[in-house]
Backbone bond lengths (Angstrom), bond angles and torsions (degrees), N, CA, C in turn:
res aa  C-N    CA-C-N  psi(-1)  N-CA   C-N-CA  omega(-1)  CA-C   N-CA-C  phi
1 M - - - 1.441 - - 1.520 107.68 -
2 S 1.315 116.01 136.44 1.455 118.51 -178.54 1.518 110.72 -78.54
3 T 1.321 114.97 158.15 1.449 121.39 -179.92 1.515 108.79 -98.97
4 P 1.339 117.51 132.03 1.456 119.46 178.36 1.528 110.72 -60.08
5 P 1.326 117.43 149.69 1.448 120.29 -179.47 1.520 111.64 -65.48
6 S 1.335 115.42 155.90 1.460 119.04 178.97 1.520 109.76 -77.10
7 G 1.308 116.31 164.14 1.451 121.93 -179.61 1.505 109.66 158.84
8 S 1.320 116.42 -163.56 1.454 120.03 -174.96 1.526 113.31 -78.72
9 G 1.341 118.66 -22.52 1.457 120.89 -179.37 1.516 111.92 -78.80
10 R 1.305 114.74 169.16 1.465 121.04 178.25 1.513 109.93 -108.66
11 V 1.311 114.83 158.89 1.455 119.22 176.31 1.526 108.34 -75.26
12 V 1.311 115.51 129.60 1.455 122.38 177.25 1.525 106.66 -103.62
13 T 1.323 115.63 137.49 1.461 121.16 -178.80 1.519 110.27 -125.46
14 A 1.317 115.53 134.36 1.462 121.61 173.32 1.525 106.61 -127.07
15 R 1.315 116.54 119.01 1.462 121.19 179.06 1.515 107.66 -125.62
16 S 1.323 115.33 134.70 1.459 119.12 177.22 1.518 109.40 -143.69
17 E 1.300 114.69 151.52 1.463 122.50 -178.57 1.519 107.76 -125.83
18 H 1.336 116.02 131.95 1.462 120.89 -174.22 1.529 110.76 -132.66
19 P 1.329 118.21 119.86 1.463 120.46 174.76 1.531 109.34 -77.55
20 A 1.317 116.37 150.38 1.462 120.92 178.04 1.523 108.94 -145.56
21 A 1.317 115.76 139.44 1.459 121.63 179.79 1.523 110.08 -88.09
22 V 1.325 115.78 53.99 1.460 123.90 -179.69 1.528 106.87 -141.89
23 P 1.327 118.97 138.18 1.466 120.09 177.42 1.536 111.77 -56.23
24 A 1.309 115.73 144.75 1.467 121.67 -174.74 1.524 112.69 -57.43
25 D 1.336 118.16 -41.88 1.464 119.67 -177.32 1.526 111.61 -63.58
26 R 1.330 117.06 -39.15 1.470 120.62 179.21 1.524 111.38 -69.58
27 L 1.323 116.83 -41.53 1.461 120.39 -179.29 1.529 110.43 -68.17
28 R 1.316 117.32 -40.96 1.472 121.49 178.51 1.527 110.43 -62.03
29 A 1.333 116.32 -42.91 1.467 120.56 178.77 1.528 111.09 -63.45
30 A 1.319 117.44 -41.22 1.466 121.04 179.40 1.527 111.12 -66.74
31 L 1.305 116.79 -40.13 1.463 121.62 179.15 1.532 110.81 -62.72
32 A 1.324 116.71 -34.00 1.466 122.18 -178.45 1.524 113.24 -87.66
33 D 1.329 118.16 -3.96 1.465 122.82 -178.12 1.527 109.40 -92.52
34 Y 1.318 116.51 84.13 1.462 122.05 -174.51 1.524 113.49 -73.73
35 T 1.333 118.28 -16.33 1.464 120.58 178.93 1.521 112.79 -93.45
36 G 1.331 117.61 -15.24 1.462 120.60 -176.63 1.513 112.81 -124.76
37 A 1.339 115.55 -95.73 1.470 121.48 -172.97 1.526 112.72 -55.99
38 R 1.308 117.12 -45.55 1.471 120.69 -177.48 1.521 110.86 -64.43
39 R 1.322 116.37 -43.99 1.471 120.83 179.54 1.529 110.25 -57.85
40 E 1.319 116.00 -44.91 1.466 120.80 -177.23 1.526 112.85 -70.28
41 A 1.316 117.66 -25.75 1.466 121.89 -174.02 1.531 113.98 -93.83
42 M 1.319 117.66 -3.73 1.462 119.27 -175.44 1.530 111.17 -62.26
43 P 1.329 116.80 133.83 1.467 121.24 178.25 1.532 111.57 -63.74
44 A 1.320 115.56 163.47 1.465 122.04 -177.91 1.530 112.91 -61.37
45 A 1.318 118.63 -21.01 1.469 121.48 179.54 1.530 111.47 -67.07
46 Y 1.336 117.68 -13.43 1.459 122.47 -179.77 1.522 109.19 -106.98
47 S 1.327 115.97 132.55 1.465 120.54 177.15 1.526 108.60 -139.77
48 Q 1.317 115.91 176.20 1.463 123.00 178.95 1.537 111.33 52.09
49 Y 1.323 115.53 40.45 1.463 123.21 -178.44 1.523 109.68 -69.25
50 R 1.320 116.86 132.71 1.465 120.71 178.03 1.526 110.12 -151.55
51 V 1.312 115.63 141.28 1.459 121.05 174.38 1.521 106.39 -100.47
52 E 1.337 115.78 120.46 1.461 120.37 -177.68 1.520 112.57 -91.65
53 S 1.331 116.98 -30.10 1.464 120.15 175.83 1.519 108.81 -160.21
54 G 1.320 114.85 160.15 1.454 119.40 -177.90 1.516 109.79 68.17
55 G 1.303 115.21 -135.56 1.460 119.08 179.27 1.510 112.31 151.23
56 T 1.337 116.18 -24.65 1.454 120.03 179.62 1.520 109.11 -133.08
57 G 1.326 115.98 113.96 1.460 121.71 173.93 1.511 114.89 62.11
58 E 1.339 114.32 -144.01 1.473 123.55 -176.25 1.517 112.02 -48.00
59 G 1.327 115.43 134.39 1.455 120.66 177.70 1.513 114.42 90.40
60 T 1.308 117.84 -6.82 1.456 120.58 178.78 1.524 109.18 -74.27
61 R 1.308 114.99 143.06 1.459 122.56 174.84 1.524 105.72 -127.63
62 V 1.325 115.87 117.14 1.457 121.04 -173.63 1.529 109.66 -133.60
63 G 1.314 115.50 144.35 1.459 120.02 179.59 1.507 111.05 -123.47
64 W 1.333 114.58 154.97 1.453 120.91 175.34 1.507 109.43 -162.94
65 R 1.297 114.43 168.59 1.458 122.03 174.86 1.519 106.01 -109.34
66 F 1.323 116.77 120.27 1.461 121.60 -178.56 1.518 108.82 -107.61
67 Q 1.322 115.65 117.27 1.460 120.74 179.79 1.519 108.29 -103.95
68 A 1.322 115.03 97.62 1.467 121.54 -177.66 1.522 111.38 -71.53
69 T 1.320 117.03 -40.61 1.464 123.22 177.15 1.521 107.16 -141.98
70 K 1.328 117.27 179.81 1.465 119.96 178.60 1.521 111.85 -56.10
71 K 1.323 115.71 -39.21 1.464 120.21 -174.68 1.526 114.14 -100.36
72 R 1.316 118.22 -13.29 1.471 120.55 -174.08 1.526 110.01 -108.78
73 V 1.332 115.22 107.75 1.462 122.02 -178.58 1.523 108.26 -125.55
74 R 1.329 115.66 134.57 1.470 121.19 177.65 1.525 108.80 -118.42
75 E 1.318 115.67 128.68 1.461 121.00 170.50 1.522 104.95 -89.83
76 Q 1.325 117.31 114.46 1.456 120.03 -175.89 1.523 111.31 -114.63
77 L 1.313 114.70 141.97 1.456 122.64 172.38 1.522 105.01 -127.48
78 V 1.315 115.52 108.49 1.462 122.29 -168.41 1.523 111.28 -106.27
79 E 1.322 115.47 133.57 1.460 121.80 172.58 1.516 107.83 -105.56
80 V 1.320 116.24 131.89 1.460 122.23 -175.97 1.522 110.34 -102.46
81 S 1.320 114.67 132.02 1.465 120.88 172.98 1.524 107.05 -130.47
82 E 1.313 115.34 170.01 1.456 119.95 177.57 1.515 108.83 -123.13
83 A 1.321 116.23 129.37 1.459 122.58 178.22 1.528 108.84 -76.21
84 P 1.328 117.24 158.95 1.474 120.57 178.66 1.533 113.48 -54.94
85 D 1.342 117.40 -28.61 1.461 120.42 179.92 1.529 112.68 -84.00
86 G 1.344 117.68 3.86 1.462 121.32 178.13 1.511 114.43 93.65
87 A 1.315 118.38 -3.05 1.465 120.94 179.10 1.522 109.95 -67.37
88 L 1.325 115.67 143.95 1.461 120.81 171.61 1.520 106.84 -86.29
89 V 1.317 117.00 133.70 1.458 121.44 179.90 1.521 107.75 -121.20
90 E 1.326 116.07 119.13 1.454 122.60 -180.00 1.523 108.66 -107.67
91 S 1.320 116.48 115.74 1.464 122.18 -178.51 1.521 109.23 -112.47
92 D 1.318 116.28 119.48 1.453 121.62 178.43 1.524 108.65 -75.23
93 T 1.326 117.09 121.30 1.459 121.08 -178.03 1.521 112.36 -74.38
94 R 1.326 117.51 -11.36 1.465 121.47 -177.09 1.523 113.45 -104.17
95 S 1.321 116.26 1.19 1.459 119.97 179.82 1.531 108.18 -156.31
96 S 1.295 115.19 -173.30 1.468 120.44 178.76 1.527 112.27 -91.68
97 M 1.334 117.83 5.27 1.462 120.99 -175.47 1.523 112.06 -71.12
98 V 1.338 115.01 129.32 1.459 122.71 176.99 1.526 107.89 -134.13
99 T 1.324 116.05 129.10 1.467 120.85 176.46 1.516 108.89 -118.05
100 R 1.307 115.03 131.44 1.469 122.35 178.55 1.528 107.19 -113.73
101 W 1.325 116.24 121.57 1.464 123.27 179.57 1.525 109.02 -107.32
102 T 1.319 116.83 124.28 1.457 120.99 172.47 1.515 108.75 -121.76
103 V 1.316 115.23 141.85 1.464 121.60 178.86 1.520 106.63 -126.17
104 A 1.327 115.82 122.36 1.464 121.09 -177.91 1.523 109.95 -122.89
105 P 1.339 117.28 144.44 1.462 120.00 175.94 1.531 111.05 -62.52
106 A 1.314 114.64 144.94 1.471 121.56 174.46 1.520 106.33 -134.51
107 G 1.321 115.45 60.48 1.456 121.42 -173.55 1.517 109.12 103.22
108 A 1.326 115.79 -177.60 1.465 120.74 -174.98 1.523 113.46 -69.41
109 S 1.322 117.64 -33.58 1.464 119.27 -174.41 1.527 112.63 -126.99
110 A 1.307 116.98 27.79 1.462 120.37 178.84 1.524 109.59 -142.80
111 S 1.310 115.63 165.45 1.463 120.56 179.86 1.521 109.90 -151.06
112 T 1.312 113.88 168.87 1.455 121.38 175.00 1.520 107.42 -126.85
113 V 1.324 115.88 128.42 1.452 122.05 178.53 1.521 107.83 -106.30
114 V 1.323 115.52 130.39 1.461 120.44 175.15 1.518 107.60 -116.56
115 A 1.324 116.09 126.54 1.463 122.62 174.67 1.519 107.01 -111.14
116 H 1.329 116.34 124.54 1.459 121.42 -179.55 1.525 107.24 -126.32
117 T 1.333 116.43 111.68 1.461 121.94 -176.31 1.521 109.98 -116.97
118 T 1.321 116.01 137.20 1.462 121.42 174.62 1.524 109.22 -131.75
119 W 1.313 115.47 151.51 1.454 121.23 172.68 1.521 109.05 -160.96
120 K 1.316 115.62 160.44 1.458 120.87 177.38 1.522 106.96 -82.95
121 G 1.324 115.63 115.08 1.455 120.90 -177.43 1.512 112.49 -89.35
122 A 1.295 113.74 177.60 1.464 121.27 178.58 1.521 109.98 -72.52
123 G 1.305 116.08 160.72 1.454 121.40 173.99 1.524 109.99 -94.30
124 G 1.308 115.94 -179.52 1.465 121.74 174.24 1.515 114.16 66.18
125 V 1.343 114.40 -155.68 1.464 121.39 -177.24 1.525 111.05 -64.19
126 G 1.339 116.42 -41.30 1.463 119.81 177.98 1.519 111.72 -60.02
127 G 1.321 115.72 -38.35 1.452 120.69 177.91 1.514 112.47 -66.15
128 F 1.332 116.32 -36.47 1.464 120.13 176.68 1.524 110.05 -60.01
129 F 1.329 116.82 -47.42 1.463 120.05 -179.93 1.524 111.56 -66.41
130 E 1.334 116.73 -37.63 1.458 119.87 177.15 1.525 110.74 -61.96
131 R 1.315 117.42 -47.30 1.471 121.18 -179.86 1.524 111.77 -65.07
132 T 1.327 116.19 -28.99 1.464 120.67 -178.09 1.520 112.29 -81.01
133 F 1.331 118.02 -43.79 1.463 120.62 -170.66 1.531 115.69 -106.29
134 A 1.316 118.75 -31.98 1.469 120.41 -176.79 1.528 112.96 -60.20
135 P 1.342 119.19 -42.10 1.472 117.74 179.55 1.530 112.93 -58.73
136 R 1.320 117.71 -38.80 1.478 119.82 179.53 1.520 111.61 -64.32
137 G 1.326 116.36 -41.72 1.462 119.81 177.82 1.514 111.75 -63.51
138 L 1.312 116.26 -42.19 1.457 120.29 178.64 1.528 111.13 -66.32
139 Q 1.321 117.35 -37.20 1.466 120.64 176.83 1.522 110.73 -62.21
140 R 1.320 117.55 -38.29 1.470 120.54 177.33 1.529 111.65 -64.36
141 T 1.339 116.77 -42.99 1.467 118.09 -178.48 1.524 111.57 -70.12
142 T 1.338 118.66 -35.62 1.464 118.86 177.16 1.525 110.46 -68.74
143 A 1.328 117.28 -36.42 1.473 120.49 176.48 1.528 110.16 -62.25
144 E 1.320 116.72 -40.86 1.462 120.70 179.51 1.525 110.97 -66.02
145 L 1.323 117.29 -41.56 1.465 120.82 178.12 1.526 110.90 -61.00
146 V 1.322 117.17 -47.49 1.470 120.61 -179.71 1.530 110.19 -63.56
147 A 1.327 117.63 -43.15 1.477 120.74 178.86 1.523 110.86 -61.89
148 N 1.331 117.66 -40.42 1.464 121.05 178.44 1.531 111.12 -65.04
149 L 1.316 117.41 -41.60 1.470 120.53 176.71 1.524 110.90 -63.82
150 E 1.326 115.72 -44.05 1.468 120.71 179.71 1.529 110.42 -58.63
151 R 1.330 117.87 -46.27 1.471 121.58 179.05 1.527 111.04 -60.84
152 A 1.313 116.28 -42.62 1.471 120.52 -177.72 1.525 111.92 -67.48
153 L 1.324 117.45 -28.94 1.469 120.96 -175.68 1.517 113.82 -91.08
154 R 1.304 118.67 -9.98 1.473 120.13 -179.53 1.484 112.25 -76.58
């Protein structure tokens, strides 16, 4: 995972854990399928979804518009890599945002998905509010993505 650049802002972290009644291998494959399952499962906060290259796992380059709030919109262009432990790592080429997705078995027919996102946030009062509220919003959207994948795979 890359380290956000130094500067006046602080690193913001959003971590969430989501149980799913789907075997880990199937859920991991769906999460890495940017041309099919993942595209269909994206929450409403994401629009203008496009796959620029690849399509499955490592080497995929995908873009979208992420609307965190009414006024806060990010145009993201994400490059996907895979960590040695099998985690999917999504690095936004236009910002310091990096999301690491891990999927672990939780029994024979269930799994747990962990999404861990970091980025260099704003400084000052705006940064305080970003560190306080942005992680919760991101946790909601990752929960929605996992729930949508789970529904599609049942």
